[in-house]
C-alpha positions as CSV (number, residue, x, y, z in Angstrom):
1,M,93.8,139.1,128.0
2,D,94.1,137.6,124.5
3,K,92.0,134.7,124.3
4,K,93.5,131.8,121.5
5,E,91.1,130.2,119.3
6,S,91.2,126.6,118.6
7,R,89.5,124.0,116.4
8,I,89.8,120.5,116.3
9,I,90.0,119.0,113.2
10,S,90.5,115.2,111.8
11,N,94.0,113.9,111.7
12,A,92.9,112.9,108.4
13,L,92.7,116.3,107.1
14,Y,95.4,117.7,109.4
15,F,98.2,116.1,107.7
16,E,96.4,116.3,104.1
17,E,97.5,119.9,104.8
18,V,100.7,119.0,105.8
19,A,101.2,116.9,103.1
20,Y,99.9,119.6,100.8
21,Q,102.7,122.3,102.1
22,L,105.6,119.7,102.1
23,R,104.4,119.0,98.3
24,A,104.8,122.4,97.6
25,G,108.1,122.8,98.8
26,K,107.4,124.2,102.4
27,E,109.2,123.1,105.8
28,V,106.5,122.3,108.4
29,C,106.4,122.2,112.1
30,I,103.9,119.9,113.8
31,R,103.1,118.9,117.4
32,V,103.8,115.2,118.5
33,K,101.0,113.4,120.3
34,G,101.6,110.2,122.0
35,N,104.7,108.8,123.6
36,S,106.1,106.0,121.2
37,M,109.0,108.6,120.6
38,L,110.3,108.7,124.2
39,P,113.1,109.5,125.7
40,F,113.8,111.5,122.9
41,I,110.5,113.4,121.7
42,K,107.6,113.4,124.2
43,S,104.0,114.4,123.4
44,G,103.5,117.9,123.0
45,D,107.3,118.5,121.5
46,R,107.2,120.1,118.0
47,V,109.2,118.4,114.7
48,L,110.3,120.5,111.9
49,L,109.8,118.5,108.8
50,V,110.8,118.6,105.1
51,S,109.2,116.7,102.6
52,Y,110.6,113.4,101.4
53,R,111.6,113.2,97.7
54,S,113.0,109.4,97.7
55,D,116.4,110.6,98.5
56,R,118.7,108.8,100.3
57,L,117.0,107.6,103.2
58,F,120.0,107.5,106.6
59,L,119.4,104.8,109.0
60,G,118.1,106.3,112.4
61,A,116.4,108.9,110.5
62,N,113.1,110.7,112.1
63,I,109.9,110.1,109.4
64,L,106.7,110.6,109.4
65,A,104.9,108.2,107.2
66,K,101.4,106.7,106.4
67,Y,100.7,103.3,108.0
68,D,97.7,101.2,107.9
69,G,95.5,104.0,107.4
70,N,97.4,106.5,110.1
71,F,99.8,108.5,110.2
72,V,103.1,108.1,112.5
73,F,106.2,110.0,113.1
74,H,108.6,107.2,113.6
75,R,112.5,105.9,113.4
76,Y,113.8,104.5,110.2
77,V,115.5,101.2,111.4
78,G,116.2,99.2,108.1
79,Q,114.8,97.5,105.6
80,K,113.0,94.0,105.3
81,N,111.7,92.0,102.3
82,G,111.7,95.4,100.3
83,N,110.1,97.0,103.0
84,I,111.3,100.0,105.0
85,V,111.2,99.4,109.0
86,L,110.0,101.9,111.1
87,A,109.8,101.3,115.1
88,G,109.2,104.1,117.6
89,D,111.7,104.6,120.2
90,G,109.6,104.3,123.1
91,N,108.3,100.6,121.6
92,L,110.1,97.6,122.7
93,V,108.4,95.1,120.6
94,L,106.2,97.0,117.2
95,Q,107.4,97.7,114.2
96,E,106.0,98.9,111.2
97,Y,106.8,98.1,107.4
98,I,106.0,100.9,104.6
99,L,106.9,101.1,101.6
100,D,109.1,103.9,100.1
101,S,106.2,106.0,99.1
102,D,104.4,105.8,102.8
103,I,107.0,108.5,103.6
104,I,106.0,111.7,103.6
105,A,108.8,113.7,105.5
106,I,112.1,113.7,107.2
107,G,112.4,115.4,110.8
108,L,115.3,118.3,110.9
109,L,114.7,119.8,113.7
110,H,113.1,119.4,117.5
111,Y,111.5,121.6,119.7
112,P,111.5,120.3,123.2
113,D,109.1,121.8,125.7
114,E,107.7,124.7,124.2
115,S,111.2,125.5,123.4
116,D,112.0,127.7,120.3
117,A,115.7,126.6,120.9
118,P,115.6,123.5,118.2
119,L,117.8,120.2,118.3
120,N,119.1,118.7,115.3
121,I,117.8,115.3,114.9
122,D,118.8,115.0,111.4
123,N,122.6,114.6,112.1
124,R,124.8,111.3,112.1
125,W,125.2,111.5,115.9
126,K,121.5,111.9,116.6
127,R,120.5,109.2,114.3
128,M,123.3,106.7,115.7
129,R,122.3,107.5,119.2
130,G,118.8,106.3,117.8
131,M,119.7,103.1,116.5
132,I,121.8,102.3,119.4
133,W,118.6,102.6,121.2
134,Y,116.5,100.4,118.7
135,H,119.3,97.8,119.2
136,L,119.1,97.9,123.4
137,R,115.4,96.8,122.7
138,I,115.8,93.4,123.9
139,V,117.7,94.6,127.4
140,R,115.0,97.2,127.6
141,R,112.1,94.4,127.6
142,L,114.5,92.8,130.0
143,F,114.5,95.5,132.5
144,A,110.8,96.3,131.9
145,S,110.1,92.7,132.5
146,L,111.9,92.8,135.7
147,K,110.3,96.4,137.0
148,R,106.9,94.4,136.9
149,I,108.1,91.6,139.0
150,F,109.5,93.6,141.6
């Protein structure tokens, strides 16, 4: 029986290496941690990233960015006062405001549930679906409130 070795490193060191590999022109696959991208991407799923080079950013794109000293993988939902607005699909209220220079990568593929069969998350339909889900936040908040009451 082969025993896999694992090491724990800080998020800062991990994402420093991810950013380095992306700047070198490589694609990088990372494991998502947390539930902020539910229902589309869950904790433990993997996403394939490519470097963001100030190309045109499509509304609804999934991006890796630096925000408030941390790294987030959230959806690009708009612009406000010269800032790029991000929101996790699972968030009902929170948004992050970042600069273009804070964007590290764009998500291309999603590998759900330890699957080797990728799903393209950088196509028009997936971006539009994410934006529809984002704009349903008010309805989702209402249902969440009703669920707590009953």
